C-alpha positions as CSV (number, residue, x, y, z in Angstrom):
1,M,294.2,191.7,-47.0
2,I,292.8,188.3,-45.3
3,I,290.3,189.6,-42.6
4,G,289.2,186.3,-41.3
5,T,289.3,182.5,-41.6
6,T,286.2,181.4,-43.1
7,I,285.5,177.8,-41.9
8,L,283.3,175.5,-44.0
9,V,281.7,172.8,-42.2
10,L,281.1,169.6,-44.2
11,A,279.6,166.3,-43.5
12,A,280.4,163.0,-45.5
13,V,278.5,160.0,-44.9
14,V,281.1,157.1,-44.0
15,S,279.7,153.7,-43.7
16,G,276.4,154.6,-42.9
17,T,277.2,157.3,-40.3
18,V,277.7,160.9,-40.3
19,Q,281.4,162.0,-40.2
20,S,282.3,166.2,-39.8
21,Q,285.0,167.6,-41.9
22,V,286.4,171.2,-42.1
23,C,288.0,173.0,-44.4
24,V,289.4,176.3,-44.6
25,D,288.3,178.2,-47.3
26,G,290.4,178.8,-50.2
27,S,293.1,176.4,-48.9
28,E,294.8,173.7,-51.1
29,E,294.7,170.8,-48.5
30,I,292.0,168.3,-48.9
31,C,289.0,167.8,-46.9
32,R,288.7,164.1,-44.9
33,S,286.7,163.0,-42.6
34,D,287.6,161.8,-39.1
35,N,287.6,158.6,-40.3
36,N,290.7,158.0,-41.9
37,N,289.9,154.2,-42.9
38,N,287.7,155.2,-45.9
39,G,289.8,157.3,-48.5
40,D,287.1,157.0,-51.1
41,T,285.8,160.4,-49.4
42,T,287.7,162.7,-49.9
43,T,286.8,165.9,-51.7
44,T,288.4,169.1,-52.3
45,N,287.7,172.0,-51.3
46,T,287.7,173.5,-54.9
47,E,285.0,170.9,-56.1
48,Q,283.0,171.4,-53.0
49,Q,282.8,175.0,-53.5
50,D,281.8,174.2,-57.5
51,Q,278.9,172.2,-56.4
52,N,277.7,174.9,-53.7
53,E,278.4,177.4,-56.7
54,D,276.2,175.0,-59.6
55,S,273.2,175.6,-56.8
56,L,273.5,179.3,-56.3
57,I,270.6,181.4,-58.1
58,K,272.6,184.4,-60.3
59,V,270.9,187.6,-59.3
60,R,273.0,191.5,-61.2
61,L,272.0,193.8,-59.4
62,G,273.0,197.3,-61.1
63,L,274.3,199.7,-58.8
64,E,273.4,203.6,-59.7
65,W,276.6,205.1,-59.0
66,F,280.4,203.5,-58.4
67,A,280.9,201.6,-55.5
68,N,280.8,203.3,-52.0
69,P,280.0,203.2,-48.7
70,D,276.3,203.6,-49.6
71,H,276.7,200.4,-51.0
72,L,277.8,198.7,-47.4
73,P,275.1,196.2,-47.1
74,L,275.6,194.3,-50.6
75,I,279.6,194.4,-50.0
76,V,279.1,193.0,-46.7
77,A,276.3,190.4,-47.9
78,Q,278.7,189.2,-50.2
79,R,282.4,189.6,-48.7
80,H,280.1,187.7,-45.5
81,G,278.9,184.9,-47.3
82,I,275.3,186.0,-46.6
83,F,274.1,186.1,-50.2
84,K,275.5,182.3,-50.5
85,D,273.5,181.2,-47.1
86,F,270.1,183.1,-49.1
87,G,271.3,180.5,-52.2
88,L,272.1,183.6,-53.6
89,D,275.1,184.3,-56.3
90,V,274.8,188.3,-56.3
91,E,276.7,190.1,-59.1
92,L,277.2,194.0,-58.5
93,V,277.2,196.1,-61.6
94,E,278.6,199.2,-61.9
95,P,277.1,201.2,-64.4
96,A,280.6,202.9,-67.2
97,D,278.2,205.9,-67.2
98,H,274.5,206.8,-66.9
99,W,271.9,203.8,-67.6
100,E,268.3,203.9,-67.9
101,A,268.5,200.8,-65.2
102,E,264.7,199.5,-66.8
103,D,266.3,199.4,-70.2
104,E,269.1,197.6,-68.7
105,I,266.8,194.5,-67.2
106,L,264.0,194.4,-70.6
107,Q,267.2,194.1,-72.2
108,G,268.3,191.3,-70.2
109,R,271.2,192.6,-68.6
110,L,270.3,193.4,-65.2
111,D,267.4,192.2,-63.0
112,V,267.2,194.6,-60.1
113,A,268.9,198.1,-60.0
114,I,269.5,200.4,-57.2
115,T,267.6,203.9,-57.8
116,E,266.2,206.7,-55.9
117,P,262.2,207.3,-55.1
118,L,262.8,210.6,-57.1
119,H,263.5,209.0,-60.2
120,L,261.3,205.5,-59.6
121,A,258.5,208.8,-59.5
122,Q,259.3,210.5,-62.4
123,D,259.8,207.5,-64.2
124,A,256.6,206.2,-63.3
125,A,254.9,209.8,-64.1
126,K,257.0,208.8,-67.8
127,G,255.0,205.8,-68.2
128,K,258.4,203.4,-67.6
129,P,257.6,199.9,-66.6
130,V,259.5,200.1,-63.2
131,L,258.6,199.0,-59.5
132,G,260.3,199.7,-56.4
133,F,260.0,197.1,-53.4
134,S,262.6,197.7,-50.6
135,R,264.0,200.5,-49.3
136,W,267.4,200.5,-47.5
137,F,269.5,203.3,-47.1
138,H,268.2,206.8,-45.7
139,S,270.3,209.3,-45.5
140,D,270.3,213.2,-44.8
141,G,271.2,215.8,-47.8
142,G,270.0,218.6,-49.8
143,V,272.3,221.2,-51.3
144,L,275.9,221.6,-51.1
145,Y,277.4,225.2,-50.3
146,D,280.5,226.7,-48.8
147,A,279.5,228.3,-45.1
148,A,283.0,230.4,-46.0
149,S,281.1,232.3,-49.2
150,S,278.4,234.9,-49.3
151,I,275.9,232.0,-49.3
152,T,274.3,231.3,-45.0
153,R,270.7,230.8,-45.7
154,P,268.5,229.5,-48.1
155,A,267.2,232.6,-49.6
156,D,270.9,233.8,-50.5
157,M,270.8,230.9,-53.4
158,C,268.2,233.2,-55.6
159,G,270.1,233.6,-58.6
160,A,273.0,231.2,-57.9
161,T,274.6,228.9,-60.3
162,I,273.3,225.2,-59.6
163,S,275.6,222.1,-60.4
164,Y,273.8,219.2,-60.8
165,P,273.6,215.8,-62.9
166,G,270.7,216.2,-64.9
167,S,271.6,220.2,-66.2
168,P,270.4,222.3,-67.8
169,G,267.1,220.1,-66.9
170,P,264.6,221.3,-64.0
171,G,265.3,219.0,-61.0
172,G,268.4,221.8,-59.8
173,P,266.2,224.9,-59.9
174,A,263.2,222.9,-58.7
175,I,265.2,222.2,-55.4
176,V,267.0,225.2,-54.8
177,D,264.1,227.3,-55.6
178,T,261.6,225.3,-53.0
179,M,264.7,225.6,-50.4
180,V,264.5,229.6,-51.6
181,K,260.9,230.0,-51.1
182,A,260.3,228.1,-47.9
183,D,263.2,230.6,-46.5
184,G,260.7,233.4,-47.2
185,K,261.6,234.6,-50.3
186,L,259.0,234.7,-53.3
187,D,260.3,236.6,-55.5
188,C,263.1,235.1,-56.8
189,D,262.8,234.1,-60.7
190,L,263.4,230.5,-61.7
191,E,265.0,232.0,-64.7
192,S,267.7,233.7,-62.6
193,Y,269.3,230.3,-61.9
194,G,272.7,229.3,-63.5
195,K,273.1,225.6,-64.2
196,Y,276.0,223.8,-64.6
197,N,276.5,220.0,-65.3
198,G,279.2,218.8,-63.2
199,G,278.2,215.0,-62.8
200,F,278.2,213.8,-59.5
201,Y,281.5,215.5,-59.1
202,H,279.8,218.0,-56.6
203,T,282.6,219.2,-54.2
204,D,284.8,219.9,-57.4
205,S,282.1,221.5,-59.1
206,L,282.0,224.8,-55.9
207,Q,286.1,224.5,-55.9
208,S,286.6,224.8,-59.3
209,G,284.4,228.7,-59.1
210,K,281.9,227.0,-61.7
211,A,278.7,226.7,-59.5
212,D,277.9,228.0,-56.3
213,V,275.8,225.3,-54.8
214,A,275.6,221.7,-56.3
215,A,272.3,219.4,-55.6
216,L,271.7,216.2,-54.9
217,I,274.2,216.0,-52.4
218,F,274.3,212.8,-49.4
219,W,275.4,214.4,-46.2
220,N,277.4,211.0,-45.5
221,F,279.5,211.1,-48.7
222,E,279.9,215.1,-50.3
223,I,280.6,216.6,-47.1
224,P,283.0,214.4,-45.3
225,E,284.8,214.3,-49.0
226,A,284.5,218.4,-49.5
227,Q,286.4,218.7,-46.2
228,A,289.2,216.3,-47.2
229,K,289.4,218.0,-50.2
230,G,290.1,221.3,-48.2
231,M,286.7,222.6,-47.7
232,D,286.6,223.4,-44.1
233,K,283.6,225.0,-44.4
234,A,281.5,222.8,-46.2
235,A,277.9,222.6,-45.3
236,F,274.2,221.5,-46.8
237,F,270.6,222.9,-46.4
238,S,268.3,220.0,-45.8
239,L,265.5,219.1,-48.3
240,R,263.5,217.8,-44.8
241,D,263.9,221.0,-43.7
242,W,263.0,223.2,-46.2
243,G,260.4,222.0,-47.8
244,V,261.5,219.5,-50.4
245,P,260.4,216.0,-50.0
246,D,263.1,213.8,-48.2
247,F,264.4,211.5,-51.2
248,C,267.7,210.8,-49.7
249,Q,267.1,207.4,-49.6
250,L,267.9,204.2,-51.8
251,V,265.3,201.5,-53.2
252,L,265.6,198.4,-55.3
253,M,263.7,198.7,-58.1
254,T,263.1,196.1,-61.0
255,T,260.4,195.7,-64.1
256,P,256.8,194.3,-62.9
257,A,257.3,191.4,-64.9
258,R,260.7,190.6,-63.8
259,F,259.5,190.9,-60.3
260,E,256.5,188.7,-60.7
261,E,259.0,186.1,-62.3
262,M,261.8,186.7,-59.7
263,K,259.6,187.5,-56.4
264,P,261.0,184.5,-54.3
265,T,264.5,185.5,-55.1
266,F,263.8,189.4,-54.7
267,R,262.7,188.3,-50.9
268,K,265.9,186.2,-50.4
269,L,267.5,189.5,-51.6
270,V,265.6,191.9,-49.1
271,L,266.2,189.4,-46.0
272,A,270.0,188.8,-47.1
273,I,270.6,192.9,-47.4
274,R,268.5,193.0,-44.2
275,K,270.9,190.6,-42.6
276,A,274.1,192.2,-43.7
277,T,272.7,195.4,-42.0
278,G,272.8,193.6,-38.9
279,V,276.1,193.0,-39.2
280,I,277.0,196.5,-40.0
281,T,275.1,197.6,-36.5
282,Q,276.6,194.7,-34.4
283,Q,280.6,194.8,-36.0
284,G,280.8,197.7,-37.8
285,E,284.7,197.1,-37.8
286,L,284.3,194.2,-39.7
287,A,282.1,196.0,-41.8
288,R,284.9,198.5,-42.5
289,E,287.3,196.0,-43.7
290,Y,285.1,194.5,-46.1
291,Y,284.8,197.9,-47.8
292,Y,288.7,198.7,-47.6
293,Q,288.9,195.1,-49.2
294,Y,286.2,195.8,-52.1
295,V,287.6,199.1,-53.2
296,D,291.0,198.3,-52.3
297,K,291.8,200.8,-50.0
298,A,295.4,200.2,-49.4
299,S,296.5,201.2,-53.4
300,A,294.7,204.7,-53.2
301,D,296.5,208.2,-52.8
302,E,296.3,209.6,-49.3
303,T,293.3,212.0,-49.8
304,S,291.5,209.6,-51.5
305,Q,292.1,207.0,-47.9
306,A,290.8,209.9,-45.8
307,I,287.7,210.0,-48.1
308,M,286.8,206.8,-47.8
309,E,287.5,206.6,-43.8
310,A,285.7,209.7,-43.3
311,T,282.7,208.6,-45.7
312,V,282.6,205.1,-44.3
313,T,282.6,206.5,-40.2
314,A,279.5,208.8,-41.6
315,T,277.9,206.2,-43.7
316,L,277.4,202.9,-40.7
317,S,274.3,204.3,-39.3
318,A,272.6,205.1,-42.4
319,F,270.8,201.9,-43.2
320,A,267.0,201.2,-42.4
321,N,265.5,198.0,-40.7
322,D,262.4,198.7,-42.2
323,N,262.3,198.3,-46.1
324,S,258.7,199.8,-46.4
325,M,257.7,202.9,-48.0
326,S,254.4,204.5,-47.5
327,R,251.6,205.1,-50.8
328,E,251.8,208.7,-48.7
329,Y,255.2,209.5,-49.4
330,Y,255.1,208.6,-53.2
331,E,251.5,210.8,-53.4
332,R,253.5,214.3,-51.6
333,L,256.5,213.3,-53.9
334,T,254.6,213.1,-56.9
335,D,252.4,216.6,-55.9
336,W,255.7,218.0,-55.5
337,L,257.3,217.0,-59.0
338,I,253.9,218.4,-60.6
339,E,254.2,221.7,-58.6
340,T,257.6,222.1,-59.8
341,N,256.9,221.1,-63.4
342,Q,259.0,218.0,-63.5
343,V,256.4,215.7,-64.6
344,D,253.5,215.9,-66.8
345,S,250.2,216.8,-64.7
346,D,247.7,215.1,-66.6
347,A,250.1,212.1,-66.8
348,A,251.5,212.1,-63.5
349,T,247.8,211.8,-61.5
350,K,246.7,208.9,-63.3
351,V,249.4,206.7,-62.1
352,P,248.5,205.1,-58.8
353,V,251.4,204.5,-56.1
354,S,250.7,200.7,-56.3
355,T,251.7,200.8,-60.0
356,Y,255.6,200.9,-59.3
357,W,255.5,200.3,-55.7
358,T,255.0,197.6,-53.5
359,N,255.7,196.4,-49.9
360,E,254.9,192.4,-51.0
361,I,258.2,191.4,-49.9
362,A,259.1,194.5,-47.7
363,W,258.2,192.6,-44.6
């Protein structure tokens, strides 16, 4: 479905004067100057577009998951022509499976990727060459549970089976146990938690009975999804309410070397995403339609369409105007990772935040 007609205004120099030309983007008509006496100045849309495409800087941006409303600024910037306005040709690359983004960048298959602050700090503590430079998404989120079950407060999760993508690693129990202790239950054995790897299919993990709770969820996606799939009392315990650092955020990251190579281009990328955020804020319905086109909503089944509609509505206000992050934030996050034995203490304390986060182009 075509949402609007893009008007491409060209200028042709005819006999020393500038003549305006108007072409409808995507048509097969020839763009002609208002002065028709000079026929050799005619230019087709395709030729002009080819010239424009040749001047764009190619950027390969890796998503952290399949395309979803969290990526709305990227989709809007692409569909609304904002990337092109900044001289960028941005390719959004979805992972076929889990990938190590820094490896993809080192191998030359990506230039930049999306990650969460949690993973950025974990990778930095492991000595990986990572550098985050723009926070553009911030939601609420935490641990998904069904309020119709016996779980009504964080302390009730002691000994629960947790579904989380990194299972059987320490991440899921670290989040849940921090919440349990913050709720006053200090005698819960860390080994009492069950572990289930349901991937990112958090709702399915609970509805199948394979897990009692699921982490980590973003409320703007998993709560509407769970409700659309019949979990009428889907609820979550928020990280920021129960002692866990708030890492329900998305940032852009690359390697330090690639950042230095492409710094001017990445600055344009930051500005383009910021401008797209303005479009989302001011023209929410247009942004919604861009997303529906991108994911081909019309061909989806009824449940999937309901999920798309609900998640877009919940996500429209989740995009940051301030793209910077503080040193103190990452220091607190690292302290928690050390406290919960998710990273090596000696190694992590030797990694300054300045080596893996910069606000240099986030202003």
